GUFIMI-25703 format. One record per atom (N, C-alpha, C, O): z, y, x; residue in one letter. Coordinates in pm, whole numbers, plus 50000, padded with zeros to 5 digits. Layout:
% residues N
ZYXA/...
//
This chain:
% residues 119
932096087637522Q/933466085537495Q/933576068237451Q/932866062637368Q/934666062037534V/935126050837420V/936986052737367V/938046050537425V/936716056537260Q/938326053937197Q/938586038637175Q/937576031637176Q/940136030237151L/941336022337112L/942176031736995L/942916040837031L/942056029636911V/943426037236807V/944186030036759V/943666023136671V/945626027536779E/946306018236752E/946746021736631E/946416033136596E/947646013236528S/948536019436434S/949076005936402S/948805996336474S/950026004636266G/950585995736275G/951815994836286G/952525993936185G/952395994936428G/953975996236479G/954876008636376G/954606018736310G/956435997836423G/957666004036301G/958745997336410G/958875989736506G/959436006336317L/961005995036300L/960795982436133L/960375985236021L/961375967536197V/961295960136116V/963235951936177V/963855951736284V/963455947636062Q/964335939036039Q/964315919536095Q/963575911236043Q/965305916636209A/964785902336221A/963975894336122A/964275896936006A/963155886636136G/962585881836016G/961525889835954G/960855885035861G/961405896535979G/959535902335911G/959045905535959G/959315904336078G/957535914935912S/956425910335953S/955935926535978S/956635936235948S/954495927536042L/954205939836101L/952765938336086L/952335927736132L/952165943736050R/950565943836120R/949935951536166R/949705961436095R/949355951136308L/949195964236408L/947615962236359L/947155953336289L/947005972736415S/945175978036407S/944905983336485S/945535993936492S/944005981436585C/942785987136672C/941635983036644C/940905973236628C/941796001536643A/939935998036619A/938976010836744A/939106022136791A/938216001536746A/937416007336913A/936376019236795A/935856018136684A/936496028336884S/935036039136841S/934366043036977S/934606038737090S/932946057636908G/932446058537038G/931366056437063G/930566054336972G/930976056237201S/929486051837259S/929276034737244S/928706027837329S/929566032237182I/929836010037194I/927856004637180I/926926007037103I/928065997237298F/926865987437283F/927155973637244F/926275965737210F/928435970637248S/928995953937264S/930585958837308S/931145967037380S/930985944837188I/932795944037248I/932735927837228I/932285920937137I/933545924137386N/933005913137394N/934745909837353N/935245911837243N/935365905037462A/936885903637384A/937665909037362A/937525918837435A/938815910837291M/939575916537249M/941485910737256M/941825899137236M/942485922737289G/943685919737259G/944585927037251G/944545939037223G/945945917037285W/947125927537201W/947775922237360W/947655911137413W/948425933037406Y/949575930737529Y/950275934137518Y/950025943337438Y/951655934337549R/953135942637515R/953835941137674R/953785933437770R/954415952137640Q/955435956637785Q/957425959537667Q/957595965537561Q/958325953037745A/958915955137720A/959835962237825A/959385962337940A/961135968537801P/961835977137897P/961885969938023P/962025957838004P/961805974138181G/961605970038236G/961285954438319G/961585948738424G/960355951638179K/959665937838237K/958065943038249K/957765955038257K/957145932738249Q/955645933138327Q/955085933438206Q/955705929638107Q/953675938638199R/953495935338072R/952775924538064R/952275920038167R/952565917837937E/951955898737913E/951145905637830E/951075916937782E/950545894937829L/949295888637694L/950145884037634L/951085876637661L/949485892937480V/950225881937375V/949535874437234V/950055867237148V/947875880437252A/946615871237182A/945585881837233A/945615893937257A/944425869337242A/943375876537253A/942095864637212A/942155852337213A/941115872337181I/939865869137078I/938705870637077I/938275880137013I/937595859937164T/936535865737176T/935785869737091T/936195869136975T/934135876437123S/933605882836964S/933245868136884S/932905867636765S/933385856236974G/932665842136864G/933985838236785G/934005828436710G/935215847436807G/936505841636727G/937465834236743G/938465832636673G/936805825136928V/937955818936985V/939505824837035V/939485834137116V/940775819836993T/941495830037039T/942755817437120T/942845805137117T/943745830837199N/944145822137301N/945785832737273N/946035844537300N/946555822637214I/947935825637208I/948795827137266I/949255815837283I/949735837837340A/950785828437383A/951975819937356A/952075819637234A/952845813437405D/953245803437385D/954755809737280D/955305804237185D/955025821937341S/956575825937307S/955555832437145S/956445836937072S/954765833537104V/954415844836968V/953785826536908V/953895824636787V/953405819036962K/952515808936895K/953425805236802K/954645804436808K/952175801836660G/953005799936509G/953515810436441G/953435810636318G/953805815436477R/954165832936415R/953285845336437R/953335854136352R/952545846536533F/951395853836534F/950005849436510F/949685838236551F/948885859036432T/947655856336423T/947425867136489T/948265876136496T/945815867836566I/944855879336587I/943785867836494I/943495855936477I/943455885136443S/942005882936419S/941065894336444S/941675902636512S/939545899336411R/939095908936405R/937825909636287R/937445901836200R/937515919536320D/936365922036189D/935435930636294D/935695942136331D/934335922836334N/933215929336425N/932865936136390N/932705945136473N/932255940636214A/931705948136170A/931745964936205A/930945973936233A/933445962836181K/934215976136194K/935255979436327K/936145987836343K/934695968836415N/934905967236558N/936695968336544N/937425976936593N/936895961936499T/938755962636515T/939455952036478T/939375945736372T/940455949536611V/941065931236624V/942695939736489V/943055949836430V/942985927636515Y/944515929936362Y/945365918036475Y/944855908336531Y/946395921536479L/947375909736506L/948795912336411L/949555922036420L/948945897736295Q/949415894936227Q/950445893536302Q/950165891436420Q/952225894136259M/953285892836335M/953835888936273M/954665897936282M/954405880236177N/955355873636145N/956725868236173N/956795864736290N/957735866436111S/959185862736217S/958735864936284S/957755860336343S/959845880036305L/960235889736372L/961095888436478L/962225887836428L/961205887436622K/962775882036657K/963155892936744K/962325891436833K/964145907036794P/964665911036919P/963985909437003P/963675918937075P/963525897837023E/962635896037173E/961855903337158E/961825910937254E/960915906337063D/959755905637005D/959365926137029D/958365932937048D/960775928437015T/960505945937047T/959935951037184T/960735950937277T/958835954937205A/958095963237312A/957325974337277A/957435980537171A/956605976737363V/955275987037277V/954095978537331V/953945970737425V/953215984037218Y/951905963037205Y/950925980637220Y/950975992637195Y/949965967737293Y/948715975537363Y/947125968837331Y/946495958737362Y/946945978737264C/945645972937255C/943825974737367C/943115984137401C/943805960737383N/942475959937441N/941585954137463N/941555941937449N/940785959737496A/938815951937477A/938145956037597A/938455964437682A/936735945137581R/935845952137697R/935005952537653R/934415943037602R/934505969637659I/933385969837568I/932545976837710I/932835982337815I/931365972537637G/929925974837716G/929185989637663G/928635990437553G/929266000537755T/928376005337710T/926836010737751T/926376005837854T/926346016437708M/925116017937827M/924486021537952M/923446021038018M/926176027137947I/926196027438174I/926636011638230I/926106004538315I/928026008838129V/928796000238210V/929865994838072V/930205999437963V/930105983138149T/930785971538104T/932325972138152T/932565969638270T/933455975738055R/934485971038129R/935875973838043R/935855977837927R/936895971638105N/938345965037985N/938785985937925N/938455995237999N/939245987537841Y/939555996537764Y/941315992837693Y/941705983337625Y/941976003837742W/942976003037665W/943386014937521W/942696024737492W/944406011637463G/945146019537375G/946186032037390G/946376036237504G/946616035837322Q/947746044937395Q/949036040137352Q/950096046437347Q/948696023437309G/950466015937283G/951116023337142G/951156034737096G/951446013837117T/952326013436998T/953906007536978T/954005995236971T/954446010936974Q/955956009636920Q/956535993236868Q/955885989736769Q/957065987736890V/957255977436813V/958885975636775V/959025964636827V/959735977636740T/961615974236766T/961455969136630T/961025974036526T/962065954236675V/963125944536586V/964575946936590V/965495948236670V/964275946936443S/966255951936538S/967005936636479S/966385928436411S/968655934736527S/969095921736479S/969925921436383S/970325910636340S/
//
């Protein structure tokens, strides 16, 4: 079994910062891309940022310059540093990772962590 466990969400005032973490565990053979998505009430889930195993990043225009994605391959963990947060960043943030086991390679999702930015 493979699990993605997120942490670091919470309530913060506009202009503040939060750091999200997502750790993958289980019978992992390899981890390819890892990323963060978010879903606000009444909206579709959208990509926030992604990072390949080699460190190449893709950041959504809406958060570029404010959010940074990084990963620690030794710890099977991906991070999302969120600075200069805005009320429109309020959403449930989900971790995603493409993970290979001995049987299959597929995408896995975390349970989600709430980020609320007050004005």
